N, C-alpha and C positions, 0 to 999 in steps of 0.2 A: 916615390912611385907607389901608388896605392894599388894593391892586388887583392883579388878575391882569395880568402884563405883556402876555400875548397880547391881552387885552381893551383894554388901554391903547392899543396900537398898531394896533388894528383900524380899517379904513378906514370913514369915515363916509359916503362917497359910494357911488354904484352901482358894484358890481364887475362886470366883463364876464362873469364866470362866471354871474352871476345871470340872464343873458339866457336861459339854458336853463330857468329856473324861474319867471321873473317874467312875469305876464300883466298888461300895462299897460292903463290905462283907454282908451288910444287904439286898442286892438285889439278893442273890444267891437262887437257887432252888434245893430242894432235891427231887429226882424223883426215883420211883421204877417201872421198867417195869415188869408187871406180865403177864406171858404167859401161856396159857392153853396148856398142852402137852399131852392131852388125845388122844387115837387112832383116834378119829373122826377128829382131826386137821391134821392128816397125809393122809386123803383121798384126791385124786387128783381132782382138779377142772378144767374143760375145759375152755380155754380162746378163745376169738374170733380171727379169722384171722389165721395168721401163728405163733402166739405166742406159746411158749412152755408151756405145761401143768405144773402146779405147785400146791403144797399143801398150805393150809392155814398156816401151820407151817412155810413153806419157806417164804411166804409173810410177816409174822410177824417178822421173823429173818432179812429179807432184810430191812424192815422199821426201825427196831431197829439199825441195823448196820449203815445205812445212818444217822440216828438221832445222833448216838454217834460221828460220824465223824464231823458233823456240830456243835454239842454241844461243842466240844473242842474250836471251834472258837466263838460260841455264847456267852459263858461266862466262864471265867477261874475259877470261883468259884463254879459252879454247881457240885453237887455230884449225882451219879447214882448207882443203883443196878439192876441186872438182875435176876429175880426169876421165875423159872418154877414150876407149880403145876400140879397135876395128874401124878407124876413121880414114878418110881419104887424105885429109890434110894432117900435118904434124906441127906440134907446138909443145915443146917440153925442154927440160934442162939438158937432156942427153942428146937431143936432136936425132931421135930414132923414129922410124916409120910407124904409122898406125896408132899413135898416141897423141891426144890433143888435150892440153890443160886449159880449161875455161877460166878466165880471169878478167878483171877490169883494171883500168889505169890507176896508178898510185897505190898499188897493192901488190905484195909479193905473192908468188904462187901458193905458198902455205902461210896463211895469215888469218887474223881474226875476221869473222864475217862482217860485212858492212851493208848498209841499206842499198848502196849502189849495186853491189854484187847481187843482192836478192832481186832487185828490180830488173836488171839485165838478164839474170838467169831465168826469170819468169817468161822472158820473151825469146829464149834461145831456141825453142822448138820451131818457131816460125821461120828462122833463117838458118837452121841447122844444116839442111841439105845443101844450101847454096854456099855457106861459108866454111863448113867443117866436112860434111859429106859422110857417107856410110859405105863400107865395103867389107868383105870377108878378109880378115887379116891372116887366116891360116888356110892355105890353099894347097891341094895335092900337087906335088911336083915342084914345090918351092921350099925353101928353108925359112921363110918368114914366119915369125911366131909373135903375133901381137899380144897375146896374153903374157908371155914371158917379158916382152918389152914394157907392158903396163905395170907388172909387178916390180920391174927394175926401176921405172920412173917413180912409182909410189915409194919404194924404199929410199931412193935418192931424196925425195921430198921430206921423208921422215928422219933423215939424218940429223935434223935440227934438234938440239937438246939431247939429254941423256935419258935412258929408260927409267932412271931413278927419280928424275925430276918431272916426268910427264908420262901419261898413258898414251901409247901409240897404237892406232888401229887402222885397218883397211876394210871398208865396207864394199863388197863386190856385188853389183846387180847384174844378173844375166838370166836368160831363159834357155841357154844351151848347156845341157848336162854333160855332153861329150865334145869338148872343143876340138879334139883331134880325130873326130869320127870320119872325116874325109881323107885322112892321111893313112897310108898303109905301110906295112912292113917295118924295116929297121928305122926308117925316118920317123914313124910314129913313136916307136919305143924311145928313140933318142930325144925327140921333142918333149915327150911326157917326162922323161927323166930330168932333163935340164930345167923344165918349168917347176917340177916338184922341188928340185934342189934350190932354185931361186926363192921359192916360198919358204923353205926350211932356213935358208940364210937370213931371210927377213925375220922369222920367228926367233932365231938365235940372237938377234939384235934387240929382242923385246917387243917386236911388232906382232900384234895379233891380227889374223885374217878371218873375217866373218863373211859367209856367203848368204846372200838374200835372194833365193831363187824365185823366179817368176814362172809359174806353171800354167799350162793350158788346161781348159776345163776337162778335156777327155784324155789328157796325157800328163802323168805325174813326172815331176823332175826327179831323176834317178841320181841322187847325190853319190851313190856308191861307185859310179862309173869312173869318176875322176876327183870331184871336189872334196870328198871325204878325206882322201889322202892329202890334198892341198891344204886344207884347214886343220888337219890333225884330229878329225872326228873318229871316235871308235867307242864300242860298247854302248853304255847307256846314253852317252852324248849323241851317238848316231841315231839311236832309237827315238830320242826326244827332239831330233833336229827340226822336223817339220812343224810340230806344235809351237816350239819356241820361235821359229822363224816367222810364222803367221803373226804371233804377238808382236814381234819387232816391227814388221811392216805396218800393222794396225797402229802401234804406238807412234810410229813416225808420222802417220797421216792425221791421227786424231789426238795427238799429244796436247795436254793442257799447257797453258802458258804459266808454268810455275818453275821455280828454281829446283833443279834436281841435284841434290848433293849426293855424290857417290860415297860409298863407305871406304874412304881413304884415311890414311893415318893423319890425325889432327896434330898430335904432339907426342914426342917421346919422353917418357917419365922414368926417372931413377927411383926405384922402390927400395928404401933402406929398411932392412928387417931387424937386424940386431948385431952388435959386436963387429961392425964394419962389413957385414954381409949385405950386398946390394944386388938387385937384378934389374934388368931393363924391361919396360913395358911400353907397348904402343897403345895409344888411346884413339877411340873412334866415337864421333858424335852421331848417335842414331837418329836424333830428332833436332832439326834446326828451324827456327822461325824464318819464314819466307818474307823478305822485305824488298821494297823497290830499290833499284840500284842507286848508288850515291850520285849526287848532283855534281856535275863538272862545269865550272865557269869557263866560257869561251870568249875569245876576242870578237867584237862585233864586226870587224873588218875582215880579218884573216880566218876566222872560225877555228883558230887553234886554241888548245887548252891554255889557260892562264896559269902562270907560276906566281904564287904569293910569296912576297918577301916582307920581312918586318925589321924595322930599325928603331933603336931607342934614342931619344933626344933628351938632353939635360933640360929640366924645366926652368933652370935659372939662366943659363947662357944660350940655350937653343942649339948647342954643339952636338954633333953626332957622337954617341958613346962608343968607344972602341973596345973597352973591356967588357966582359960578360957582366950583366947587371946582377946585383945581389938582391935577394928577396928577404922580406922581413915578416914577422908576425907580431902583432901588438900584444903586449902583456903588461898589465899594471901601469898603463899610460907610458910605456916605454917600447920602442921598436927594437925587437931582437932580430939582428941580421943573420942570414945564413948564406953560405956559398952553395953552388950547385952540388959539389961533392958532399958537403955536410948534409944537405937535404936528402941526397940519395942514400947516405949511410943511415940517417934517422929512419927513413921509410923501410929499410931492408929488415924485415922481420925474420925471414927464412931464406934458404937457398933456392926454394922452389921445388925441392924433391918431395917425394911421398914417404913419410916416416910412419912405421907401424907402432901403434901404442899398445895394442892388446886385442883380445877377442871377447865377444859377448854372445849370448844365445840369441837366435833370430827372433824370439818372442819379445825381446826388448826394443826391436825396431818397429815403429808405428808408421802407418801410411802418411800421416801429416808431417813426418820428419823430412820428407823429400822436398827440398826447396826448389829444384828446377830439374829439367830432363837429365837423366843419368848419362854417364860416359862409360862406354864398354872398353875394357882393357884386356890385352892379350900379350903374352910374353914374346920377346925377340932375342935371339942369340947373336944379332948382328954386331953389337958392341960388347956385350958381356956374355961370354960363353958359359953355358950352364943355367941360364935364366929359365929356360923352359922346364928343366928337371925340377928346379926348386919350386917354380910356380905350380907344376902338376902336383907335387907333394902337398903344398898348402891347399890347393884346390880340392883334392880328394879328401883331405882331413876335415876341411870346413863342411863339405857335403855330408860326410859321415857323422860328424858331431853336431850338425845343424847349428853352426855358429857363423857369425860374420866378423870380419876384421875391422877394428876401429883404427883409423889412421889420421895423420895430420898432413894436409896438402895445401900449400899456399904459395902465392906469389909475394913479391915484396910489398904489395899494397893490400892484398886480401887473403890472409891466412884462413884456412877452412878445415873444419872437421869433416871427414868423409867415412862412409861405411862401404867396405868391399864385400859384395855378396856373390858367392860362387854360383854359377849357372851350369847345370849339367847339359851334356849334349842330348838333343832330342832327334831321333831318326824315325821317319815314317815312310813306308812304301819304298824303301831303298834309298831315300834321299834325306839329307840333313835339313831339319826344320829350324833348330836353334843350335848355334855353335857353343862349344865349351869355352868358358872364360869367366870374367868377373864384371859385375856392374858397380861402378863407383857412384854412390849416392851422396849428394852434398847435404850435410846435416846442419840444422840451425844451432846457434849458441843460445844460452839461456835468455839473453836479451832479445832474441828474435821471436820468442814464443809469447803469444798474446792469450792470456787466460780470459775466460768469460767473466765479466765483472757485473753484469746486470741480468736480473731475472725478470722477464717480461710478464706483466700481470695486469689484471683489470684495475680500475680505479679503487675498488674495494679491497685490494690486496690479494685477491684470489689468483692463483696461477691457472691459465687456461689449459685444459686437457681435452683431447679428442675422445669422443664416445666410441663404443664398439661399432655403432651404425655408421658413423662418419668414416671410420677406418675402413669398413667394408665397402662403402661407396667409393672411397678414394682408390682402393685396390681394384674395384671393377672398372673405374675410369682408366687407370694405368694399363689394365689388361686390354682395353679397347684400342688405345692408341700406342701400343707397344711396337717398337721397331724390331723388325725381323732381320737377323744377320747384319746388325749394325757395325759399321767401321768408320773411323774418322776419315779414311781414305775416300769415302763416298762424297765428301764435301770439299769444294775448293773455295778459297777466299774470294768473295765477289769483288771486293775493293781492288785486290791485286789483278784479277782478271780484267776488270775495266781499265785499270791503269795500263796494263800491257796492250790491250786492244787499241787504246787511244795512241799509245806510243808507236805501235806498229803502223797505224794509219798515217801519223805525222811523218814518220821516217820514210815510208814508201809512197807518200803523197797520194794515198788512196782517198777517193771521194766519200766512201761510206765507211763508217766505223764498224768493225765486225761485232755481231751480236754476242753478248755474254750471258750465260745462263746462271742466274742466282739460285744456287742449290740450297741456300739457307732459308728461303721463304717457306712458310708453313704450307702444308698440303691442304689447301682450302676445300678442295673437292672431297678429300678423304675426311676432313674434320666435319663436314656438313652431312655425313651419312647419318641416317636416322638413329642407329644404335649408338653412335658416338655422341650425338646431340642429346639423346635420352640419358646416357650415363653422366654427361656433364651437368644436365639439369638436376638429376637426382643428387649428385654430389653437392651442388650449390644449395639445394633445398635442405639437405641434411645439416649443412653448416650454418646457413643464414635464416632458414625457415622461409616463411612467406615474405618477410621484409628483406628481400635480397637486393634492394636498391642501395643500401648503405654499404654493404660488403665490408671491404677493408678501408673504406674512406671515413670511418668513424674517427672523430677527434676526441680529445679528453673529456669534453663536456657532454658527449653522447649524441650530439647533433650531426647531421650529414654535412660534409664539407661542401665547399663551393663547386668542386669538380663533380661530386655526386648530384648536386642540384642541377647543374647544367646538363649532365647526361640524362637525367630523368626528364628534363624539359624537352630535350631533343627526341627522346623516345615517345613522349606524349604527342609531340607535333607530328612525328612520323606515322603514328597510329591514325591521327586525324586526317593527314594527307592521303594515306593509303586507302582510306574508305572512299575516296573520290574516284577510284578507278575500278573497272570491272576486269580483274586480273584473269579470270577464267576465259573471258571472251578474247582478251588481248593475247593470251597464250595460244588459244585454239586458232586464231586468225593469223598468227605469226607477226603481230604488230608490236611485240615487246621491243623490237629493235628500233622502233620509231620513237620510243621514250628516251628522255635524257638520262644521263648517269645519276643525277640527283633524284629523279623520279623513281628510278629503279631501286635506289637505296632506301626510299620510303618503305617499300615492301620488306626489304631485308632487315631494316632496323625494327620495324613493327613486329616481325617474327623472330627477332633476336638471332639473326644469321650474320655471318661475317660480311663486311662491306668492302673488303679490299679486292684489288684486281681490276683488269680491264673490263670494258662493257660486255664483251662476249662471255667472260667468266661470270659476271653478275647475272646475265640472262640464263646461263646454264644452271646457276645455283638456284634461281627462282623456279625454273622448270623442274629441277630435281626435287625441290621441296613440295611442289604442287603434284608431283607424281606423273608429270606429262612425258 
């Protein structure tokens, strides 16, 4: 049996590299959307400008719909339930009044979101009054408490799984800041007490309750009346409640289609220091590459996932092999066979723990030593008592002495040298900006480092050097096109955005594919500003002189390459064709739109302007250049 050597010696266990890509079951979230369906939610709220008036109920449904669409991409393990309270009809696990769980066939109440759920939820508003209905569930003179019932039902839904294995949350949408405002006397006190106790019971089980209030333009939602006690808000959290809530609602509606990895524990690591002294660390991946989801093969008839099975047949007899096959590696014309156990033992270089080797000054660590995104580590006393005290002692000493810890960290297939760099806590305006802890930097081995082996020079042996004038012109150009307040968070991956948009359109059977904005495209309008163009031309002139056609296309014999010749021919043809049009007259009469894109590009190429973009962008660029 001929096998690929690389495949033979591939590790069967988890590789630390996979921490960047693997979304484990323990990181999933269980979420219940709890929506107030009282008649007050259906009152129209006036919006500024030309926007269409909409009710708070419509806003809540729109937020949840968008959240469901992105959640399918956010995490394939997350499970959600949609629950309305203050309803006429009832449908829930406990069969209590005023609570209706929206769901579709072949799906549990709390389950992973599906395309069918989203499609039917988008139409729920049209038939809500007929099939579900709206009514006030808390009425004076009765003991009915729909909010208490809703929290009870949500808690029952979230009994699934333990708090250690999943994050459990309740998101409550309402525009009523005092749900017991119509109830008086001892009845109000008793209903308030029992509802708050129900919320506390849920929180004691590891369920967090978040309020997303919907305010009127002329009336602010007073969270202090009731919901601050229900959600446990106090102090700074209460003061910052409204700004953070606005961000959550906006995030739900305008959220990008990208994978949102929460800062959860990726792996628990045993840090061996010396002489049998070990502590426990939790590791967190701060940056993860966003990748499309894995492809799942489905049966063409039943549409169910296929299960792959593999069997080995004897090449001589064709019989099915019952014993585990042995693997071999060719060595000196002889096949050396290995059992699975022997291969596993051969590949096992280390136990997978983190072993301290020593300490070095921070000056020894260079920027290019960082092989991939770092891992943040923080102590845990869950398994090893005293880990935090020992970690703090190391952390403070490393900060004071300005040293980093050199350690050995590896799996059975990829042993790795790492540097542990202490990070001090940063506090600003009463809030924590950076937490204390350590960053684990993955270091290269000597074989991984590539030294510069070639000195680029002209054919006569001279090494090219920039003159002071060229450096000055380059600095002026960089100053003109400098990004202000740059952050990588400003850019989303256009390929992923397109992938998710097409995926959503196919799953929901939408006729139109949602538009995606490619934020990586150059700012053509900004690059065509006179000052930027002038700085660019001055830089080119300082480097290439008047003979700027050859630029970097020069080959060893000093002649222009074929690419340069073609570009020069295109430019000459553009100048010739451009002279056939009266551009001033076309611009003044508004007839530029009657020209073809090819004809518009004659002007742009002749004047050395960018030629990319749609027809409207080309016309705008021409008018800007002409000063119209």
